[in-house]
TORSE-142597 format. One record per residue (C-alpha): residue number from 1; chain; z, x, y; residue in one letter. Coordinates in steps of 0.1 Angstrom, whole numbers, plus 5000, padded with zeros to 4 digits. Example, Ala and Ser with C-alpha at 12.3 -4.5 7.8 and 13.67 -1.06 7.14 Angstrom:
ATOM   n chain   pz   px   py res
ATOM   1     A 5078 5123 4955   a
ATOM   2     A 5071 5137 4989   s
***
This chain:
ATOM   n chain   pz   px   py res
ATOM   1     A 2921 1428 2839   m
ATOM   2     A 2927 1464 2836   n
ATOM   3     A 2911 1488 2867   d
ATOM   4     A 2921 1520 2836   r
ATOM   5     A 2905 1527 2809   y
ATOM   6     A 2913 1516 2772   e
ATOM   7     A 2909 1524 2740   s
ATOM   8     A 2885 1493 2725   p
ATOM   9     A 2909 1501 2692   l
ATOM  10     A 2939 1486 2708   a
ATOM  11     A 2924 1462 2735   s
ATOM  12     A 2901 1445 2707   r
ATOM  13     A 2913 1458 2669   y
ATOM  14     A 2940 1472 2660   a
ATOM  15     A 2973 1455 2645   s
ATOM  16     A 3004 1452 2665   d
ATOM  17     A 3018 1475 2640   y
ATOM  18     A 3001 1498 2639   m
ATOM  19     A 2999 1500 2681   l
ATOM  20     A 3037 1502 2684   k
ATOM  21     A 3042 1535 2650   l
ATOM  22     A 3014 1553 2672   f
ATOM  23     A 3027 1541 2703   s
ATOM  24     A 3051 1571 2729   s
ATOM  25     A 3083 1553 2718   d
ATOM  26     A 3082 1560 2687   t
ATOM  27     A 3067 1598 2683   r
ATOM  28     A 3089 1603 2710   y
ATOM  29     A 3123 1585 2699   q
ATOM  30     A 3113 1602 2664   t
ATOM  31     A 3121 1634 2690   w
ATOM  32     A 3152 1626 2700   r
ATOM  33     A 3162 1618 2660   k
ATOM  34     A 3149 1650 2647   l
ATOM  35     A 3172 1668 2677   w
ATOM  36     A 3201 1647 2663   t
ATOM  37     A 3195 1655 2628   a
ATOM  38     A 3192 1691 2632   l
ATOM  39     A 3222 1694 2655   a
ATOM  40     A 3247 1669 2630   r
ATOM  41     A 3232 1693 2605   e
ATOM  42     A 3241 1729 2623   e
ATOM  43     A 3279 1715 2625   m
ATOM  44     A 3285 1703 2590   r
ATOM  45     A 3264 1739 2583   l
ATOM  46     A 3295 1756 2607   g
ATOM  47     A 3275 1760 2642   l
ATOM  48     A 3295 1757 2665   p
ATOM  49     A 3283 1718 2680   i
ATOM  50     A 3313 1691 2684   t
ATOM  51     A 3310 1663 2663   e
ATOM  52     A 3309 1643 2702   e
ATOM  53     A 3279 1658 2710   q
ATOM  54     A 3258 1650 2685   v
ATOM  55     A 3275 1614 2689   n
ATOM  56     A 3264 1614 2720   e
ATOM  57     A 3223 1626 2707   l
ATOM  58     A 3223 1598 2686   a
ATOM  59     A 3238 1576 2713   q
ATOM  60     A 3208 1582 2735   h
ATOM  61     A 3173 1582 2712   t
ATOM  62     A 3159 1558 2721   r
ATOM  63     A 3165 1549 2770   d
ATOM  64     A 3136 1577 2773   i
ATOM  65     A 3129 1582 2812   d
ATOM  66     A 3099 1592 2812   y
ATOM  67     A 3095 1602 2846   e
ATOM  68     A 3114 1622 2842   c
ATOM  69     A 3098 1636 2821   v
ATOM  70     A 3065 1638 2833   r
ATOM  71     A 3080 1656 2867   q
ATOM  72     A 3094 1680 2845   r
ATOM  73     A 3061 1685 2826   e
ATOM  74     A 3048 1689 2857   k
ATOM  75     A 3070 1719 2871   e
ATOM  76     A 3068 1739 2830   v
ATOM  77     A 3034 1723 2822   r
ATOM  78     A 3052 1725 2780   h
ATOM  79     A 3058 1690 2772   d
ATOM  80     A 3088 1693 2742   v
ATOM  81     A 3110 1713 2775   m
ATOM  82     A 3106 1687 2794   a
ATOM  83     A 3116 1664 2769   h
ATOM  84     A 3143 1687 2757   v
ATOM  85     A 3151 1685 2802   y
ATOM  86     A 3148 1649 2795   a
ATOM  87     A 3169 1644 2764   y
ATOM  88     A 3198 1667 2780   g
ATOM  89     A 3201 1643 2812   k
ATOM  90     A 3208 1617 2784   a
ATOM  91     A 3234 1638 2770   a
ATOM  92     A 3248 1665 2787   p
ATOM  93     A 3275 1670 2764   s
ATOM  94     A 3249 1682 2741   a
ATOM  95     A 3225 1696 2771   a
ATOM  96     A 3231 1731 2761   g
ATOM  97     A 3229 1724 2720   i
ATOM  98     A 3191 1706 2718   i
ATOM  99     A 3164 1725 2700   h
ATOM 100     A 3188 1752 2682   l
ATOM 101     A 3164 1770 2666   g
ATOM 102     A 3136 1758 2667   a
ATOM 103     A 3104 1756 2677   t
ATOM 104     A 3081 1724 2694   s
ATOM 105     A 3072 1722 2660   c
ATOM 106     A 3100 1705 2648   y
ATOM 107     A 3101 1681 2664   v
ATOM 108     A 3059 1675 2672   t
ATOM 109     A 3044 1684 2637   d
ATOM 110     A 3078 1665 2621   n
ATOM 111     A 3074 1632 2639   a
ATOM 112     A 3034 1630 2630   d
ATOM 113     A 3042 1630 2595   l
ATOM 114     A 3067 1607 2597   v
ATOM 115     A 3044 1583 2613   i
ATOM 116     A 3015 1595 2591   y
ATOM 117     A 3031 1590 2557   r
ATOM 118     A 3044 1551 2575   d
ATOM 119     A 3008 1547 2587   a
ATOM 120     A 2996 1553 2552   l
ATOM 121     A 3022 1529 2536   v
ATOM 122     A 3008 1505 2555   y
ATOM 123     A 2970 1512 2554   i
ATOM 124     A 2979 1506 2512   r
ATOM 125     A 2993 1474 2517   r
ATOM 126     A 2961 1464 2535   q
ATOM 127     A 2936 1478 2514   l
ATOM 128     A 2957 1455 2483   l
ATOM 129     A 2955 1426 2500   g
ATOM 130     A 2913 1433 2506   v
ATOM 131     A 2911 1435 2462   i
ATOM 132     A 2934 1408 2458   a
ATOM 133     A 2917 1390 2481   n
ATOM 134     A 2877 1402 2462   l
ATOM 135     A 2903 1397 2427   a
ATOM 136     A 2905 1361 2428   a
ATOM 137     A 2866 1354 2442   f
ATOM 138     A 2857 1378 2412   a
ATOM 139     A 2874 1354 2392   d
ATOM 140     A 2866 1326 2400   q
ATOM 141     A 2822 1334 2399   y
ATOM 142     A 2826 1355 2370   k
ATOM 143     A 2804 1338 2348   g
ATOM 144     A 2773 1331 2383   m
ATOM 145     A 2750 1335 2375   p
ATOM 146     A 2730 1355 2403   a
ATOM 147     A 2695 1376 2407   l
ATOM 148     A 2708 1416 2409   g
ATOM 149     A 2687 1443 2428   y
ATOM 150     A 2680 1481 2423   t
ATOM 151     A 2662 1489 2453   h
ATOM 152     A 2673 1457 2468   y
ATOM 153     A 2643 1449 2446   q
ATOM 154     A 2649 1418 2424   p
ATOM 155     A 2666 1426 2391   a
ATOM 156     A 2675 1423 2361   q
ATOM 157     A 2704 1391 2365   l
ATOM 158     A 2748 1402 2370   v
ATOM 159     A 2774 1369 2387   t
ATOM 160     A 2785 1368 2415   v
ATOM 161     A 2818 1377 2401   g
ATOM 162     A 2804 1413 2384   k
ATOM 163     A 2792 1419 2418   r
ATOM 164     A 2822 1421 2438   a
ATOM 165     A 2839 1445 2409   t
ATOM 166     A 2820 1469 2424   l
ATOM 167     A 2835 1468 2453   w
ATOM 168     A 2864 1460 2441   i
ATOM 169     A 2862 1495 2417   q
ATOM 170     A 2855 1513 2451   d
ATOM 171     A 2888 1507 2470   l
ATOM 172     A 2909 1514 2440   v
ATOM 173     A 2897 1542 2444   s
ATOM 174     A 2904 1546 2477   d
ATOM 175     A 2940 1540 2467   l
ATOM 176     A 2939 1560 2440   t
ATOM 177     A 2930 1589 2472   e
ATOM 178     A 2960 1570 2492   i
ATOM 179     A 2983 1570 2466   d
ATOM 180     A 2978 1610 2464   f
ATOM 181     A 2984 1620 2495   v
ATOM 182     A 3013 1603 2493   l
ATOM 183     A 3028 1620 2462   e
ATOM 184     A 3021 1652 2484   n
ATOM 185     A 3031 1646 2513   l
ATOM 186     A 3062 1674 2522   k
ATOM 187     A 3082 1679 2554   f
ATOM 188     A 3076 1706 2578   l
ATOM 189     A 3111 1711 2582   g
ATOM 190     A 3132 1733 2606   c
ATOM 191     A 3109 1771 2599   r
ATOM 192     A 3114 1787 2634   g
ATOM 193     A 3077 1805 2658   t
ATOM 194     A 3066 1818 2627   t
ATOM 195     A 3072 1798 2599   g
ATOM 196     A 3096 1835 2590   t
ATOM 197     A 3137 1813 2597   e
ATOM 198     A 3142 1841 2615   a
ATOM 199     A 3164 1823 2638   s
ATOM 200     A 3183 1804 2617   f
ATOM 201     A 3192 1840 2599   m
ATOM 202     A 3206 1848 2628   d
ATOM 203     A 3221 1818 2636   l
ATOM 204     A 3231 1812 2598   f
ATOM 205     A 3250 1857 2595   e
ATOM 206     A 3218 1862 2575   g
ATOM 207     A 3234 1831 2545   d
ATOM 208     A 3195 1813 2534   e
ATOM 209     A 3209 1791 2511   d
ATOM 210     A 3227 1774 2543   k
ATOM 211     A 3192 1776 2561   i
ATOM 212     A 3178 1756 2532   d
ATOM 213     A 3203 1728 2528   e
ATOM 214     A 3202 1718 2559   m
ATOM 215     A 3156 1716 2556   n
ATOM 216     A 3162 1694 2522   q
ATOM 217     A 3187 1672 2546   a
ATOM 218     A 3172 1669 2577   i
ATOM 219     A 3142 1661 2555   a
ATOM 220     A 3161 1638 2532   a
ATOM 221     A 3168 1618 2565   a
ATOM 222     A 3135 1610 2570   f
ATOM 223     A 3127 1600 2530   g
ATOM 224     A 3108 1630 2520   f
ATOM 225     A 3121 1654 2492   d
ATOM 226     A 3101 1681 2498   q
ATOM 227     A 3095 1707 2525   c
ATOM 228     A 3061 1730 2527   y
ATOM 229     A 3065 1767 2498   d
ATOM 230     A 3051 1781 2526   v
ATOM 231     A 3039 1773 2568   c
ATOM 232     A 3028 1800 2600   g
ATOM 233     A 3043 1775 2627   q
ATOM 234     A 3033 1739 2617   t
ATOM 235     A 3027 1720 2587   y
ATOM 236     A 2993 1727 2569   p
ATOM 237     A 2963 1716 2586   r
ATOM 238     A 2944 1713 2557   k
ATOM 239     A 2969 1680 2555   t
ATOM 240     A 2953 1657 2578   d
ATOM 241     A 2921 1667 2558   v
ATOM 242     A 2937 1652 2533   r
ATOM 243     A 2943 1623 2552   i
ATOM 244     A 2911 1621 2570   l
ATOM 245     A 2889 1623 2542   n
ATOM 246     A 2910 1588 2524   a
ATOM 247     A 2907 1567 2555   l
ATOM 248     A 2874 1579 2559   s
ATOM 249     A 2865 1573 2523   s
ATOM 250     A 2883 1535 2527   v
ATOM 251     A 2858 1528 2554   a
ATOM 252     A 2828 1542 2528   q
ATOM 253     A 2841 1515 2502   s
ATOM 254     A 2841 1485 2532   c
ATOM 255     A 2812 1499 2547   y
ATOM 256     A 2793 1495 2511   r
ATOM 257     A 2804 1458 2508   m
ATOM 258     A 2799 1441 2545   a
ATOM 259     A 2762 1457 2545   n
ATOM 260     A 2763 1439 2509   d
ATOM 261     A 2776 1411 2522   i
ATOM 262     A 2746 1414 2550   r
ATOM 263     A 2719 1419 2529   l
ATOM 264     A 2736 1385 2505   l
ATOM 265     A 2738 1366 2535   q
ATOM 266     A 2701 1373 2551   h
ATOM 267     A 2688 1357 2520   d
ATOM 268     A 2716 1328 2531   r
ATOM 269     A 2731 1335 2491   q
ATOM 270     A 2766 1346 2503   v
ATOM 271     A 2782 1342 2535   e
ATOM 272     A 2812 1359 2559   e
ATOM 273     A 2837 1335 2572   p
ATOM 274     A 2817 1314 2601   f
ATOM 275     A 2842 1286 2626   e
ATOM 276     A 2835 1256 2631   k
ATOM 277     A 2831 1264 2677   d
ATOM 278     A 2818 1299 2669   q
ATOM 279     A 2785 1307 2682   i
ATOM 280     A 2761 1339 2663   g
ATOM 281     A 2732 1343 2697   s
ATOM 282     A 2734 1336 2731   s
ATOM 283     A 2706 1326 2732   a
ATOM 284     A 2690 1311 2695   m
ATOM 285     A 2719 1289 2691   a
ATOM 286     A 2709 1289 2657   y
ATOM 287     A 2721 1318 2646   k
ATOM 288     A 2744 1326 2623   r
ATOM 289     A 2754 1361 2622   n
ATOM 290     A 2776 1384 2599   p
ATOM 291     A 2791 1400 2630   m
ATOM 292     A 2824 1406 2610   r
ATOM 293     A 2810 1422 2585   c
ATOM 294     A 2782 1445 2614   e
ATOM 295     A 2818 1454 2630   r
ATOM 296     A 2830 1462 2599   i
ATOM 297     A 2800 1488 2596   c
ATOM 298     A 2798 1498 2631   s
ATOM 299     A 2839 1509 2627   l
ATOM 300     A 2836 1521 2594   a
ATOM 301     A 2806 1547 2610   r
ATOM 302     A 2832 1559 2635   y
ATOM 303     A 2859 1562 2609   l
ATOM 304     A 2831 1586 2586   m
ATOM 305     A 2826 1607 2619   t
ATOM 306     A 2858 1610 2631   d
ATOM 307     A 2871 1626 2597   a
ATOM 308     A 2850 1658 2598   a
ATOM 309     A 2877 1667 2637   n
ATOM 310     A 2904 1667 2608   a
ATOM 311     A 2883 1694 2583   s
ATOM 312     A 2870 1718 2621   a
ATOM 313     A 2905 1718 2630   t
ATOM 314     A 2916 1736 2597   a
ATOM 315     A 2895 1758 2598   s
ATOM 316     A 2903 1776 2626   v
ATOM 317     A 2937 1783 2626   q
ATOM 318     A 2943 1816 2639   w
ATOM 319     A 2968 1832 2621   l
ATOM 320     A 3000 1814 2621   e
ATOM 321     A 2984 1791 2645   r
ATOM 322     A 2963 1783 2674   t
ATOM 323     A 2968 1754 2698   l
ATOM 324     A 2934 1745 2699   d
ATOM 325     A 2943 1712 2678   d
ATOM 326     A 2964 1698 2699   s
ATOM 327     A 2944 1679 2719   a
ATOM 328     A 2922 1671 2692   n
ATOM 329     A 2943 1656 2672   r
ATOM 330     A 2960 1638 2694   r
ATOM 331     A 2929 1619 2699   i
ATOM 332     A 2915 1619 2657   s
ATOM 333     A 2945 1609 2638   m
ATOM 334     A 2956 1580 2659   p
ATOM 335     A 2920 1570 2664   e
ATOM 336     A 2911 1575 2622   g
ATOM 337     A 2943 1556 2616   f
ATOM 338     A 2942 1527 2643   l
ATOM 339     A 2898 1524 2633   c
ATOM 340     A 2910 1526 2595   a
ATOM 341     A 2934 1496 2601   d
ATOM 342     A 2908 1478 2618   a
ATOM 343     A 2884 1481 2597   i
ATOM 344     A 2914 1466 2568   l
ATOM 345     A 2925 1432 2587   r
ATOM 346     A 2880 1424 2595   l
ATOM 347     A 2875 1428 2556   a
ATOM 348     A 2907 1412 2548   q
ATOM 349     A 2896 1385 2565   n
ATOM 350     A 2856 1383 2554   v
ATOM 351     A 2870 1383 2515   t
ATOM 352     A 2899 1359 2526   n
ATOM 353     A 2869 1327 2531   g
ATOM 354     A 2836 1339 2520   l
ATOM 355     A 2816 1311 2510   h
ATOM 356     A 2788 1310 2481   v
ATOM 357     A 2762 1285 2483   n
ATOM 358     A 2756 1289 2446   e
ATOM 359     A 2724 1268 2452   q
ATOM 360     A 2704 1297 2465   m
ATOM 361     A 2723 1313 2448   v
ATOM 362     A 2706 1293 2415   a
ATOM 363     A 2672 1290 2438   k
ATOM 364     A 2664 1331 2436   a
ATOM 365     A 2678 1334 2395   v
ATOM 366     A 2650 1302 2388   n
ATOM 367     A 2628 1322 2416   e
ATOM 368     A 2623 1353 2394   y
ATOM 369     A 2637 1346 2356   l
ATOM 370     A 2601 1338 2343   p
ATOM 371     A 2594 1371 2349   f
ATOM 372     A 2631 1387 2333   m
ATOM 373     A 2629 1361 2301   a
ATOM 374     A 2593 1379 2291   t
ATOM 375     A 2607 1403 2273   e
ATOM 376     A 2625 1373 2250   n
ATOM 377     A 2595 1356 2258   l
ATOM 378     A 2575 1385 2238   l
ATOM 379     A 2604 1389 2209   m
ATOM 380     A 2602 1351 2197   e
ATOM 381     A 2565 1353 2197   a
ATOM 382     A 2561 1380 2176   v
ATOM 383     A 2587 1357 2150   k
ATOM 384     A 2563 1330 2150   r
ATOM 385     A 2535 1355 2141   g
ATOM 386     A 2518 1375 2174   g
ATOM 387     A 2510 1407 2175   d
ATOM 388     A 2532 1424 2200   r
ATOM 389     A 2511 1446 2218   q
ATOM 390     A 2483 1425 2226   k
ATOM 391     A 2512 1395 2236   l
ATOM 392     A 2530 1423 2261   h
ATOM 393     A 2489 1429 2272   e
ATOM 394     A 2492 1388 2277   v
ATOM 395     A 2520 1392 2302   i
ATOM 396     A 2515 1419 2322   r
ATOM 397     A 2483 1396 2333   q
ATOM 398     A 2499 1361 2337   a
ATOM 399     A 2524 1382 2359   s
ATOM 400     A 2499 1400 2382   m
ATOM 401     A 2482 1364 2386   e
ATOM 402     A 2514 1349 2388   a
ATOM 403     A 2527 1372 2416   t
ATOM 404     A 2496 1376 2436   a
ATOM 405     A 2506 1333 2437   k
ATOM 406     A 2538 1339 2450   m
ATOM 407     A 2532 1363 2475   k
ATOM 408     A 2499 1337 2489   a
ATOM 409     A 2533 1314 2495   g
ATOM 410     A 2526 1292 2460   e
ATOM 411     A 2560 1288 2434   d
ATOM 412     A 2560 1309 2406   c
ATOM 413     A 2536 1298 2377   d
ATOM 414     A 2541 1319 2352   l
ATOM 415     A 2555 1297 2326   l
ATOM 416     A 2527 1272 2325   a
ATOM 417     A 2498 1307 2319   r
ATOM 418     A 2522 1320 2293   l
ATOM 419     A 2525 1279 2275   a
ATOM 420     A 2485 1284 2278   a
ATOM 421     A 2476 1312 2264   e
ATOM 422     A 2474 1305 2225   p
ATOM 423     A 2479 1334 2210   q
ATOM 424     A 2515 1325 2221   f
ATOM 425     A 2522 1304 2207   a
ATOM 426     A 2551 1291 2224   l
ATOM 427     A 2553 1256 2243   s
ATOM 428     A 2562 1248 2284   e
ATOM 429     A 2590 1230 2265   e
ATOM 430     A 2594 1258 2240   e
ATOM 431     A 2596 1285 2263   i
ATOM 432     A 2618 1265 2285   h
ATOM 433     A 2644 1267 2260   e
ATOM 434     A 2649 1300 2264   i
ATOM 435     A 2654 1295 2308   m
ATOM 436     A 2692 1295 2312   r
ATOM 437     A 2703 1317 2331   p
ATOM 438     A 2734 1322 2308   e
ATOM 439     A 2720 1343 2277   l
ATOM 440     A 2704 1366 2310   y
ATOM 441     A 2733 1380 2321   i
ATOM 442     A 2749 1400 2295   g
ATOM 443     A 2790 1405 2292   r
ATOM 444     A 2794 1402 2328   c
ATOM 445     A 2821 1378 2322   a
ATOM 446     A 2836 1395 2298   k
ATOM 447     A 2840 1428 2319   q
ATOM 448     A 2848 1406 2348   v
ATOM 449     A 2880 1395 2330   d
ATOM 450     A 2886 1431 2320   r
ATOM 451     A 2886 1446 2344   y
ATOM 452     A 2905 1427 2364   l
ATOM 453     A 2933 1425 2337   a
ATOM 454     A 2934 1468 2335   e
ATOM 455     A 2935 1467 2381   i
ATOM 456     A 2964 1432 2378   k
ATOM 457     A 2997 1455 2383   p
ATOM 458     A 2979 1467 2406   l
ATOM 459     A 2983 1433 2426   i
ATOM 460     A 3011 1417 2414   e
ATOM 461     A 3035 1401 2439   g
ATOM 462     A 3003 1408 2461   v
ATOM 463     A 2983 1374 2479   s
ATOM 464     A 2953 1368 2491   a
ATOM 465     A 2958 1375 2530   e
ATOM 466     A 2936 1365 2555   s
ATOM 467     A 2950 1382 2588   s
ATOM 468     A 2948 1370 2621   d
ATOM 469     A 2924 1387 2644   i
ATOM 470     A 2908 1379 2676   e
ATOM 471     A 2868 1380 2665   i
***
């Protein structure tokens, strides 16, 4: 066991990929790659930097002496300058030109943008996996009648598959948000201490075209086609708001889906996966708790709350910038991504193994179908000569009496009561002919088919997945 605190997101929930992406190695190696790219472009544009210096920098982007960094930061109280010092030790011929014309945010902010971009691409892929799982589920059960609920009270029939399309639609909306963020994500570039590029006006002797060329070339080297039009010392913190809001949106949708499954599992209609040797309760051995869905909801609450950090930070930037964003962002941004990663891994696992207890679904339908069929019965009785208003009152009275018996623990006898009413002019056999559940699901199956056809281009080539997670 470790004798130091470790984030549960790292130790229990997040994927190896996301942990690697937000690791110190990835962050600081990206810093070194940014310094190398800056030196390369400065050399190409005529500054007194040699190819040998650039090559030496390129050869030492990975061998970071963290102990050297730690000792230097203890002395100078500045993390970026401590890394500049350690990099210079590794590449001594280039020590004098590292970070030339730059400010700290050149490496800190641009590296964050690279990491966030890659993390969003990975989250997008996981989200598509959940959508693909649910699409297969919706298609399989598109025609299976199920009791619908409004206010968590029995309502008109739906189908098991149609309900799943409600979850899919929310997740597709999240996908659209993530795509918007990715499409509008820009690079900071190397803009100087207050975003004016004054240091490069000096270095390039007023040649503004060289400054633009340098920034575009560095951005392109890291996969970006644009830099922000204007900035202070940092990239606009509204970008973080967009990112965490998109992740929060994913959390909201997964929470809704997982909570619905928890309600359905209570009624034993739909269940999350449950392994052969899984223990549901330390005391109650019979339990089958929906612990995966409960965990999704638990993590989602954290992520939805975490999104407020970015809004608070964006609102207090103090002119060209203030450093009170730094400590907050070091926690809120990586943890937000790790949490979204954990939620989607669980969601993949759940949606890949959803189990429908078909007999329980049918039992719930049959229990309430007589009440739902009363309007059809009313129309049929009127066609046979009955008085609509009088028949309505007969149904109302019989329904109240049948409901009272159900509340006393007895079976529903509504159909028998209606068949015994002379005004109804329908035998019990004739009434049962109208009791076929498929007559009461409206266009559910066609709605599912139409919607799945609409989203098919999104999920083509995406296989239904179940993340290999420790539950």
